C-alpha positions in Angstrom: 112.3 85.9 93.5 112.2 83.8 90.2 108.6 84.1 88.7 108.7 80.4 88.0 108.4 80.0 92.4 105.9 82.9 92.6 103.8 81.7 90.3 103.8 77.7 90.8 102.6 79.0 94.6 99.9 81.4 93.9 98.6 78.4 91.4 99.0 75.7 94.7 97.5 78.4 96.7 94.4 78.8 94.5 93.8 74.7 94.4 94.7 74.7 98.2 91.2 76.7 98.4 89.6 74.4 96.0 90.0 71.7 98.0 89.2 73.0 100.8 85.5 74.5 99.7 85.7 70.9 98.0 86.1 69.8 101.7 83.6 72.1 103.6 81.1 72.0 100.3 80.4 68.2 101.2 79.9 69.0 105.2 77.6 71.8 104.2 75.1 69.4 101.9 75.2 67.4 103.9 73.6 69.7 106.6 71.3 70.4 104.3 72.8 73.3 102.7 71.5 74.9 98.9 73.4 76.3 96.4 72.7 80.2 94.6 74.3 81.4 91.4 75.2 78.4 90.2 75.7 79.6 86.3 78.1 82.4 87.5 80.0 79.8 89.0 81.6 78.8 86.0 82.3 82.5 84.8 84.3 83.1 88.0 86.5 79.6 87.6 87.1 80.8 84.2 88.0 84.4 85.4 90.8 83.1 87.4 91.9 81.0 85.5 92.4 83.0 82.6 93.3 85.6 85.1 96.8 83.1 85.3 97.6 82.6 81.8 97.2 86.6 82.0 99.7 86.6 84.1 102.3 83.9 82.6 101.3 85.9 78.6 102.4 89.0 79.9 105.1 88.1 81.7 106.9 86.3 79.1 105.7 88.6 76.3 106.9 91.7 78.2 110.3 90.4 78.6 111.9 93.2 80.9 109.0 92.1 83.9 111.1 92.2 87.3 110.0 91.5 90.4 108.6 93.4 93.5 108.9 93.6 96.9 107.0 95.9 98.4 104.4 94.9 95.6 105.0 90.8 97.1 105.1 92.0 100.4 101.7 93.5 100.2 100.5 90.1 98.3 102.0 88.5 101.2 99.4 90.6 103.3 97.0 89.7 101.5 97.6 85.7 102.0 97.4 86.0 105.8 94.0 87.7 105.7 92.7 85.3 103.2 93.4 82.4 105.9 92.0 84.6 108.6 88.6 85.1 106.4 89.2 81.1 105.4 89.1 80.2 109.3 86.8 82.5 110.8 84.4 81.1 108.6 85.4 77.5 109.4 83.2 74.5 106.9 81.0 77.3 105.8 84.0 79.2 104.1 83.2 78.2 100.6 84.0 79.7 96.9 80.5 78.7 96.0 77.0 80.8 97.6 75.8 77.5 99.8 73.8 78.6 102.7 72.0 75.8 105.2 68.4 76.8 106.1 68.3 78.8 108.8 71.6 79.8 109.4 72.9 82.7 110.2 75.6 85.2 109.0 79.1 84.4 111.1 80.3 87.8 112.3 83.8 87.0 113.8 87.6 87.7 111.9 86.9 90.5 109.4 83.7 90.0 109.2 83.0 91.9 112.3 84.3 94.6 110.0 83.6 93.9 106.7 80.4 92.5 105.0 82.8 91.1 102.9 86.2 90.5 103.6 86.5 87.7 101.2 85.8 89.3 97.6 87.7 92.3 98.5 91.2 90.5 99.3 90.6 88.9 96.0 90.0 92.2 94.3 92.8 93.5 95.9 94.9 89.8 94.5 93.6 91.1 91.3 95.6 94.4 90.9 98.5 93.1 93.6 99.2 90.1 92.3 99.9 91.2 89.2 102.0 94.0 90.3 104.7 91.6 91.7 105.8 92.0 88.0 104.6 95.2 87.0 102.0 93.2 84.8 99.9 96.7 84.1 97.4 95.3 81.7 96.9 91.9 83.4 95.9 94.4 86.4 94.0 96.3 84.7 92.0 94.2 82.9 91.2 91.7 85.1 90.2 94.3 88.1 87.7 95.5 85.8 86.4 92.3 85.2 86.6 90.6 88.1 84.5 93.8 89.9 81.8 93.0 87.0 81.7 89.4 88.8 81.8 89.9 91.9 79.2 93.0 91.7 77.0 90.3 90.5 78.0 87.5 92.7 77.8 90.0 95.7 73.9 90.9 95.2 73.2 87.1 94.3 74.7 86.7 98.1 73.4 89.3 99.5 69.9 88.6 98.7 70.5 85.1 100.3 71.3 86.0 103.2 68.4 88.9 102.9 70.8 91.5 103.7 
């Protein structure tokens, strides 16, 4: 598979998630949602943006990067899992931590089995996406950075929902 096609798809996926999140944010705010962890959100956006830049940079730096169909298959499974997560939460799915007062956590789809399936999927993406082209440095560095950012974010989210 051509790298340009793959990275374009990945960027389009991320942008479509932001579009859905923005649409859902409008709905949530009209229903009284309060946002939590605002200052951490810019770090998350920066992390994801620099992650994409790093994938592109490492790909061109390494020159011998090659497509791996096994990791591509895993990536497609992650995309499908993320679609399941997004559809399970419906209008409540967001990239921000937004809570409508007195709302209770949704417990359907993967949320029946895991407390934070979206964060798990994203953590896997930080490994799998670079591995599609054997970009090990990006996978290693950004998996660690994501773990740091997501650990704090999960604490904030759990405190919002009093879990």
